[in-house]
C-alpha positions as CSV (number, residue, x, y, z in Angstrom):
1,X,-29.1,-5.8,-46.5
2,X,-32.5,-4.5,-45.5
3,X,-32.4,-0.8,-46.7
4,X,-30.8,1.5,-49.2
5,X,-30.5,5.2,-48.9
6,X,-31.5,7.3,-51.9
7,X,-30.9,11.0,-52.3
8,X,-34.2,12.6,-51.4
9,X,-36.1,14.2,-54.3
10,X,-39.6,15.6,-54.7
11,X,-40.5,12.4,-56.5
12,X,-40.4,10.6,-53.2
13,X,-43.3,12.7,-51.8
14,X,-46.1,10.4,-52.7
15,X,-44.3,7.4,-51.2
16,X,-43.4,9.3,-48.1
17,X,-47.0,10.3,-47.7
18,X,-48.1,6.7,-48.0
19,X,-46.1,5.8,-44.8
20,X,-45.5,9.1,-43.1
21,X,-48.8,10.8,-42.3
22,X,-49.4,9.0,-39.0
23,X,-49.7,11.6,-36.2
24,X,-47.7,9.5,-33.8
25,X,-44.6,9.8,-36.1
26,X,-44.5,13.5,-35.5
27,X,-45.4,13.7,-31.8
28,X,-42.0,14.9,-30.9
29,X,-41.1,16.8,-34.0
30,X,-40.6,20.6,-34.3
31,X,-42.1,20.4,-37.7
32,X,-45.1,17.9,-37.8
33,X,-46.3,16.5,-41.0
34,X,-50.1,15.8,-41.1
35,X,-51.1,16.3,-44.7
36,X,-49.6,15.7,-48.2
37,X,-49.0,19.5,-48.4
38,X,-47.0,19.3,-45.1
39,X,-44.9,16.5,-46.5
40,X,-44.3,18.5,-49.7
41,X,-43.1,21.4,-47.4
42,X,-41.0,19.1,-45.3
43,X,-39.2,17.7,-48.4
44,X,-38.9,21.2,-49.9
45,X,-37.2,22.5,-46.7
46,X,-34.8,19.5,-46.8
47,X,-33.9,20.1,-50.4
48,X,-33.5,23.8,-49.7
49,X,-31.0,22.9,-46.9
50,X,-29.2,20.6,-49.3
51,X,-28.9,23.4,-51.9
52,X,-27.6,25.7,-49.1
53,X,-24.9,23.1,-48.3
54,X,-26.2,22.5,-44.7
55,X,-27.9,19.1,-45.2
56,X,-27.9,15.9,-47.2
57,X,-31.4,14.3,-47.1
58,X,-32.2,10.7,-48.0
59,X,-35.3,8.5,-48.6
60,X,-35.0,5.2,-46.8
61,X,-36.0,2.3,-49.0
62,X,-36.8,-1.2,-47.8
63,X,-34.9,-3.4,-50.3
64,X,-37.0,-6.6,-50.3
65,X,-40.3,-4.7,-50.6
66,X,-38.8,-1.9,-52.8
67,X,-40.8,0.6,-50.9
68,X,-39.9,3.9,-49.2
69,X,-40.3,3.5,-45.5
70,X,-39.0,6.9,-44.2
71,X,-36.4,9.6,-44.3
72,X,-33.2,10.7,-42.6
73,X,-30.4,13.2,-43.3
74,X,-27.0,14.5,-42.5
75,X,-27.3,18.0,-41.2
76,X,-25.2,20.5,-39.2
77,X,-22.4,19.9,-41.6
78,X,-19.2,21.5,-40.2
79,X,-16.6,20.5,-42.7
80,X,-14.0,22.7,-41.1
81,X,-14.4,20.7,-37.9
82,X,-15.0,17.3,-39.4
83,X,-18.4,17.1,-37.7
84,X,-21.9,16.4,-38.8
85,X,-25.3,15.4,-37.3
86,X,-27.5,12.5,-38.2
87,X,-31.2,13.4,-37.7
88,X,-34.6,14.2,-39.0
89,X,-35.0,10.4,-39.0
90,X,-38.5,8.8,-39.1
91,X,-39.9,5.5,-40.4
92,X,-43.4,4.4,-41.0
93,X,-44.9,2.6,-37.9
94,X,-44.7,-0.8,-39.6
95,X,-40.9,-0.5,-39.9
96,X,-40.1,0.8,-36.4
97,X,-38.3,-1.5,-34.1
98,X,-37.0,-3.6,-37.0
99,X,-33.6,-3.9,-38.6
100,X,-34.4,-0.8,-40.7
101,X,-33.0,1.7,-38.1
102,X,-30.0,-0.3,-37.2
103,X,-28.9,-0.7,-40.8
104,X,-29.8,2.8,-41.8
105,X,-27.6,4.1,-39.0
106,X,-24.8,1.7,-39.9
107,X,-24.9,3.0,-43.5
108,X,-24.9,6.6,-42.4
109,X,-22.1,6.2,-39.8
110,X,-20.0,4.1,-42.2
111,X,-20.2,6.8,-44.8
112,X,-19.6,9.6,-42.3
113,X,-16.5,8.1,-40.8
114,X,-15.0,6.0,-43.6
115,X,-15.8,8.2,-46.6
116,X,-16.4,11.8,-45.3
117,X,-13.6,11.5,-42.7
118,X,-15.8,12.7,-39.8
119,X,-14.2,13.0,-36.3
120,X,-17.6,13.4,-34.6
121,X,-21.2,12.5,-35.4
122,X,-23.9,14.1,-33.4
123,X,-27.5,13.0,-32.7
124,X,-30.2,14.8,-30.7
125,X,-33.7,14.2,-29.6
126,X,-36.5,15.7,-27.5
127,X,-35.7,14.9,-23.8
128,X,-39.3,13.6,-23.5
129,X,-38.9,11.1,-26.4
130,X,-37.8,8.0,-24.4
131,X,-38.1,5.7,-27.4
132,X,-35.7,7.8,-29.5
133,X,-33.3,8.2,-26.7
134,X,-33.2,4.4,-26.2
135,X,-32.7,3.8,-29.9
136,X,-29.8,6.3,-30.0
137,X,-28.1,4.6,-27.0
138,X,-28.7,1.2,-28.6
139,X,-26.6,2.1,-31.6
140,X,-23.8,3.0,-29.2
141,X,-23.9,6.8,-29.0
142,X,-22.8,8.5,-25.8
143,X,-25.2,10.8,-24.1
144,X,-23.5,14.1,-23.6
145,X,-26.1,16.3,-21.9
146,X,-29.2,18.3,-22.3
147,X,-29.7,21.7,-23.9
148,X,-32.5,23.3,-21.8
149,X,-35.2,25.2,-23.6
150,X,-33.4,24.5,-26.8
151,X,-36.2,24.6,-29.4
152,X,-39.9,25.4,-29.7
153,X,-42.1,22.6,-30.7
154,X,-45.0,23.1,-33.2
155,X,-47.4,23.5,-30.3
156,X,-45.2,26.2,-28.6
157,X,-43.7,23.9,-25.9
158,X,-40.1,24.8,-25.0
159,X,-38.2,21.6,-25.8
160,X,-35.2,20.4,-24.0
161,X,-32.9,18.5,-26.4
162,X,-30.6,15.6,-25.4
163,X,-27.3,15.5,-27.3
164,X,-25.4,12.3,-28.1
165,X,-22.3,11.7,-30.1
166,X,-20.0,9.0,-31.6
167,X,-16.3,9.8,-32.0
168,X,-14.0,8.4,-34.7
169,X,-12.1,6.3,-32.1
170,X,-15.4,4.7,-30.9
171,X,-16.5,3.9,-34.5
172,X,-14.7,0.6,-35.0
173,X,-16.3,-1.0,-31.9
174,X,-19.8,0.5,-32.8
175,X,-19.5,-0.7,-36.4
176,X,-18.7,-4.2,-35.2
177,X,-21.6,-4.3,-32.8
178,X,-24.1,-3.0,-35.4
179,X,-22.8,-5.5,-38.0
180,X,-23.3,-8.3,-35.4
181,X,-26.8,-7.2,-34.7
182,X,-27.6,-7.3,-38.4
183,X,-26.0,-10.7,-39.0
């Protein structure tokens, strides 16, 4: 196992700052983080969403190094429809394109389907973010379509968001593929 997910707390802020203030990490984000104050605000918003029952945020910890390498969360929780979103995921540049994302998604998906009983897990990204789109497809999600002019980015650009999903009946095959990739 490469990573563990810890419930996000304000105590993670210094470690998140150590890996998360690179401008490239936030290029496609609607809420860029450039300073320690921005990171504090980012974590505070995540914890406020958790308190409101709309998100469950995590710090992503690299096991062998025992260091925080990024963050992710469940959001868009729709318990009445057995649906949730995985998103707000970012990793320090050193841990991108490693087993970190594959294992993180495996852990999140396993919990979503096998523990929470989700029927559907959604993911979305900026239509211009080719790297993120490729990563979502690599885990086995199905591209569903584009929401045009869906959000405003921090610089005021109207962002088109591409939606993806994984359904409960697709999960066993995706789980097997992710486990093979990590073996």
